[in-house]
N, C-alpha and C positions, 0 to 999 in steps of 0.2 A: 383526556389527558394527553399531553404531547409526549411522544416517544423520541428520545434523543439517543442516537447510536454512534458508535465509534468504530472505524475500520483503520487499523494501523499496519504499518510496514515500513521498510526502509525505502522502497520504491526507487531503487537505484540500478536501472531505470524502471519507470512505470511500464508495464506491459499490457497487452490486450487482455490477458488474464486478470490483472488488477482492475482494469476498466470494466470488465464484465461483472466482477463482484461489486464494484462501486455502483454501477447502474442498477443492478438488481437489488442491492441493499437499500438504495435510495427510495425504492418503491414500498418498502416494508416499515419505514419509519417516517416521522415528520421532519426530523433534522438529522443529517448524516455529517459527521466530521471525519475527514480523512486526516489521520494523525501520522505525520512523517516522523519516524523515530531517528534520533541521533544516536548512533552506536559507536562509542569510542574505541571499540575493538575492531572496527572495519575501516578499511581505506576506501572511501567512496569514489565513484567516478564523478558524480555531481555533488556539489556542496549542498548542505541542507537548504539554504536559501534557493538555490537553483531548482532542487526537487520540488519545493513548495510552489514556486512560480510555474513550473512545468505542469504540475497537477492542476493548479488553479486554471491555467489556460485550457487544459485538456477537458476538464469537467465543467467549464463555464456554461454549457448548455443545460445543466441540471440545476434547477432553482433551489432545491433544499439542501445543497451541499456547501460546506465551508472546508477550508484546509488550514491546518495548524501543525506545529511541530513541538516536539518535547524530547526530553531525555530522562533517564531514570526508570523507575518501575512503572509499568503499565497500570498497576492497581492504584498507585498514587495519583496518576493523571486522571484515571476514571473517577476516583473518589473526589478529587478537587473540582471536577467539572460535572459531577452528578449524572453520569451516563446511565441509561436504563439498559442498554444493549451493547455488547462488544461483538462485532462481526469478525469472523475468521474465515479465510478462504482456504479451501482444500483442493489439491490437485490429485493426490494419490493416497494410498493407505499409509505411506511413510509420513506424509504431512499430518494425517490424523493421529498417529501415535505421538508425535511431538506436541501437537496442538491440544489434544485431550489432557495430557499431563500439565501443560501450562494453564489450561482453563481451570483445572481442578485446584492447582496451587493458587491462582488468582482469585478463585471463588472464596477462598478463606481470607483473602486480604481486602476484598471489597467491603465497604462500610454500609452499602445499601443493598437493594434487591437486584443488582445488576445480573443480567443473564448473558451468557455467551452463546451465540448461535453460529453454526457452521454452514457455509454455503459452498457447494461443490462448483468449481469453475466449469464452464462449458467444455465438453470433451475436446473441442478443437483447440483449446488453449491449455490443456492439461499437462503438456510436456514443456511449456515455456517457463523459464526461470530468468530472473534478472541477471544472474551470473552467466548463464549461457548466452544471453543477448550481449553482455559486455564482451565476452570472449569472441563471439562471432564478429562483433563490430571491430575488435582489435585486429582481426585478420581480414578486414575489409569485405566480409560476407554481407549479402543483402539481408537486412533485418526488417525490412518494411512490413512483412506479414506478421511480425511479432510485437511491434510497438506502434502506438498512435503517431500520426504525422508530426505533431508537436514534438514528441520525444525524438523521433528520427531526425528532424531538423536540428534540434538542440545538440544531439550527439554528434552529428556531422560538423556543426559549427565549433563545438568544443575540440573535436579531433583536429580540425584545421588550425585552431589557435595553438594547440599544444605542439603541432608539427612545426609551426613557425618559430618556436622557441629554440 
């Protein structure tokens, strides 16, 4: 039986912590979909389309991964696409408190036997967050050790375009 998993996030921007979870999750399922969430309550650095394209380029070396985007409830997307597994990444205990609550709520909304699994990020990435990367980038700090090269290139290009306006 084919196991289909989903790893979601806003990925604004994608960090090495995200990539670590993606690479490890891809080894425990037959198909992994990276689901980029559109959150109408956040003002993103990258558009939804840009994030999808950046992730596609970044994970192109992993054959069993596809990238998609969605808005609305996670449970609705899971049910519509019949995912067996939802992967959630954890950096610290504060992530766990939030994620366990969401997993328990979603479990009641899933129509199938979808399981949520938690993967701890590699300790070397445990302090990295997308918001910290955006802030460091805004102040021209070197973020190369926090994001994949594709992300770094795209962030620099976008900043240059915005400065020209």
